[in-house]
C-alpha positions in Angstrom: 81.6 148.0 -1.4 78.3 149.4 -2.5 77.5 152.5 -4.6 78.8 156.0 -4.1 76.9 159.1 -5.1 78.1 162.5 -6.4 76.2 165.6 -7.6 77.5 167.9 -10.3 76.2 171.3 -11.6 77.2 173.4 -14.6 75.2 176.4 -16.1 71.6 175.2 -15.6 72.4 171.4 -15.8 72.2 169.1 -12.8 73.8 165.6 -12.8 73.4 162.8 -10.3 76.1 160.2 -10.6 76.2 156.7 -9.1 79.4 154.6 -9.1 79.1 150.8 -8.7 81.9 148.3 -8.7 82.0 146.9 -12.3 83.8 146.9 -15.6 83.6 150.5 -16.9 80.1 150.6 -18.4 78.7 154.2 -18.5 74.9 154.9 -18.9 73.4 158.3 -19.1 69.6 158.6 -18.6 69.3 154.8 -19.3 71.1 155.2 -22.7 74.6 154.2 -23.7 77.2 156.9 -23.0 78.3 157.1 -26.7 74.7 157.7 -27.9 73.9 160.4 -25.4 77.1 162.4 -25.9 78.0 162.0 -29.7 80.7 164.6 -29.6 84.1 163.1 -28.7 85.3 166.2 -26.8 82.4 165.8 -24.3 83.1 162.0 -23.8 86.8 162.8 -23.1 85.8 165.5 -20.7 83.5 163.2 -18.8 85.9 160.3 -18.3 88.8 162.5 -17.3 88.3 162.1 -13.5 88.4 158.3 -14.0 91.6 158.5 -16.1 93.3 160.8 -13.7 92.7 158.5 -10.7 93.4 155.3 -12.7 89.9 153.9 -12.0 88.8 153.7 -15.6 87.2 150.2 -16.0 86.8 149.6 -12.3 83.4 151.3 -11.9 80.1 151.2 -13.7 78.7 154.7 -13.9 75.0 155.5 -13.9 74.1 159.1 -14.6 70.8 161.0 -14.4 71.2 164.4 -16.0 68.7 167.2 -16.7 68.5 170.8 -17.7 70.6 172.9 -20.0 72.4 171.8 -23.2 74.9 169.1 -24.1 77.9 171.1 -23.0 76.5 172.0 -19.6 75.4 168.4 -19.0 78.9 167.1 -19.9 80.4 169.6 -17.4 77.9 168.7 -14.7 78.5 164.9 -15.2 82.3 165.4 -15.0 82.0 167.2 -11.6 79.5 164.6 -10.4 82.0 161.7 -11.2 84.8 163.6 -9.5 82.8 164.2 -6.4 81.7 160.6 -6.3 85.3 159.4 -6.5 86.2 161.6 -3.5 83.3 160.1 -1.6 84.7 156.6 -2.5 88.3 157.4 -1.5 89.6 160.6 0.2 93.1 160.1 -1.3 91.7 161.0 -4.8 90.9 164.5 -3.6 94.3 166.1 -4.0 94.9 164.5 -7.5 91.5 165.7 -8.7 92.0 169.1 -7.2 95.4 169.4 -9.0 93.7 168.8 -12.4 90.9 171.3 -11.5 88.2 168.7 -11.6 86.6 169.5 -8.2 85.9 173.2 -9.0 82.3 174.2 -9.7 82.3 176.5 -12.7 80.4 179.6 -11.4 79.6 181.1 -14.8 75.9 181.5 -15.4 73.9 183.3 -18.1 73.4 187.0 -17.3 69.8 188.0 -17.0 68.1 190.1 -19.6 67.7 193.8 -18.7 64.5 195.8 -19.4 64.8 198.4 -22.1 67.4 196.3 -23.9 67.3 193.5 -26.5 69.4 191.0 -24.3 71.6 191.2 -21.3 74.0 193.7 -22.8 72.9 194.2 -26.4 70.8 197.4 -26.8 68.2 198.5 -29.3 69.6 200.6 -32.2 70.2 204.2 -31.2 68.8 206.9 -33.4 69.9 210.5 -32.9 67.1 211.9 -35.2 
C-alpha cells in the first residue's frame, strides 16, 4: 500500500494530508506535531479521525498547512485526515460521518461593509 491524500479546509486555512503506512509519527510543515500545535485541544481535535477508526499508530501523517490561524489550521488538518482515511478505505466513511468529521465547516469571516467600522459594528451615532 502506498500513500493516500486528503485535502481539508476551514476558515481561510488549507491543509494537504498524506498518510503512509508507519508507526503513528505526525509531522506538520516538516516540524513535529507537538511543536506546531502546542495547545492540547487542537492536538486532540486533529487525531480524532484516527482514534474513531482505530488506526492511531498505523499511519505516518505528513501535513502541509497554510493560511489562517492555529484554530483554522487544526480544523483543516482534521478534515484532511478524515478524507484521506476515506480514500484509504470506504468502510470508514459511515463511522467518520456519524462523528461529524467529514463535514466542511462553512463559516467564514463576514466582509467589512463601507460606512461601517467592521462587518456589523458601526461608527458612533450622534444626534446633535
